[in-house]
C-alpha positions in Angstrom: 29.0 27.9 1.0 29.9 27.1 -2.6 26.9 26.4 -4.7 28.2 23.3 -6.7 30.1 21.5 -3.9 28.9 18.3 -2.4 28.1 18.4 1.3 28.2 16.1 4.3 26.2 17.3 7.3 27.5 16.5 10.7 25.0 15.0 13.2 24.8 18.4 15.0 23.0 19.9 12.0 20.4 17.1 11.8 19.8 17.4 15.6 19.4 21.2 15.3 16.8 20.6 12.5 14.9 18.0 14.5 14.9 20.1 17.6 14.1 23.3 15.7 11.3 21.9 13.6 10.2 22.5 10.0 10.7 26.3 10.1 14.2 26.3 11.7 17.2 27.6 9.9 18.9 24.2 10.2 15.9 22.4 8.6 15.7 25.0 5.8 19.5 24.5 5.2 19.1 20.7 5.0 16.1 21.0 2.7 17.8 23.6 0.3 21.0 21.6 0.1 19.5 18.1 -0.2 20.4 17.7 -3.9 24.1 18.0 -3.0 23.9 16.1 0.3 25.8 12.9 1.0 25.0 11.0 4.2 27.9 9.7 6.2 27.1 6.3 7.5 28.6 7.4 10.8 26.0 10.2 11.0 23.2 7.7 10.3 24.5 5.5 13.1 24.6 8.4 15.5 21.1 9.5 14.6 19.7 6.0 15.0 21.5 5.7 18.4 19.8 8.9 19.5 16.4 8.1 18.2 14.3 7.8 21.3 11.0 6.6 19.9 9.5 4.7 17.0 8.6 7.9 15.0 12.2 9.3 15.3 13.7 6.0 14.3 11.3 5.8 11.3 12.3 9.2 10.0 16.0 8.4 10.3 15.5 5.0 8.5 13.4 6.6 5.7 16.1 9.2 5.1 18.9 6.6 5.2 17.0 4.4 2.7 16.5 7.4 0.4 20.3 8.2 0.6 21.1 4.5 -0.3 18.6 4.5 -3.1 20.2 7.6 -4.7 23.7 6.3 -4.0 24.6 9.1 -1.6 25.8 7.2 1.4 29.5 7.4 2.1 31.1 4.9 4.5 34.6 5.1 5.8 36.7 2.6 3.9 39.6 0.6 5.5 42.1 3.3 4.6 39.9 5.9 6.4 39.8 3.8 9.6 43.6 3.4 9.5 44.1 7.1 8.8 41.8 7.9 11.7 43.8 5.8 14.0 47.0 7.4 12.9 45.6 11.0 13.3 44.1 10.3 16.7 47.5 8.8 17.8 49.2 12.0 16.7 46.7 14.1 18.7 47.3 11.9 21.8 51.0 12.3 21.4 51.2 16.0 20.5 48.5 17.2 22.8 48.5 15.1 25.9 46.0 17.3 27.6 43.5 16.1 25.0 44.0 12.4 25.6 40.6 12.0 27.3 38.9 13.7 24.4 40.4 11.3 21.8 37.6 8.7 22.1 35.0 11.3 21.4 36.7 12.4 18.2 36.5 9.1 16.4 33.1 9.8 14.8 33.9 13.4 13.8 37.1 12.3 12.3 35.4 9.5 10.3 32.8 12.0 9.1 35.5 14.3 7.9 37.3 11.4 6.2 34.0 10.3 4.5 33.5 13.9 3.2 37.0 13.9 1.8 36.3 10.6 0.1 33.6 12.2 -2.1 35.1 15.7 -2.3 32.5 17.2 0.0 32.5 20.0 2.6 31.6 19.1 6.2 28.8 21.3 7.5 28.6 21.5 11.3 27.7 23.4 14.4 30.6 21.7 16.2 33.4 24.2 15.4 35.7 23.2 18.3 36.1 19.6 17.5 36.3 19.9 13.7 38.8 22.8 14.0 41.0 20.6 16.2 40.9 17.9 13.6 41.8 20.4 10.9 45.1 21.1 12.7 46.1 17.5 11.8 44.6 17.0 8.3 43.0 19.2 5.7 39.4 19.0 4.7 36.7 21.5 3.7 34.5 22.7 6.4 31.6 25.2 6.8 30.7 26.2 10.4 27.1 27.1 10.9 26.4 29.6 13.7 
């Protein structure tokens, strides 16, 4: 990963950090890259939706508040939503075998569009879905193993 580039972590990285704990590679990556991290509001929503108890919800809300305070939350604007609709329509049309997958791609596509809004690289464990999206529009991505 470039050292000066802004980053938007996909939900998969946050989940790996939560599941792996304080000494996991994912947690260390998040901690090291925090000064360059932007939080996609889509990721915040996914994390809150998956928070299964009060403590988990509190951690997500604290992190989200911090990101708002330092002005590093990026939210898809109207143009991003329209572009997402266009791109998902192209995928449905050009790859009919993926039609059932299109509803699950919305959030990943919005995360990628958010990253592009701020000139950031998407960091993810989800290579398959993000590589599919890259066939339809260009954005910077770093796949974690």
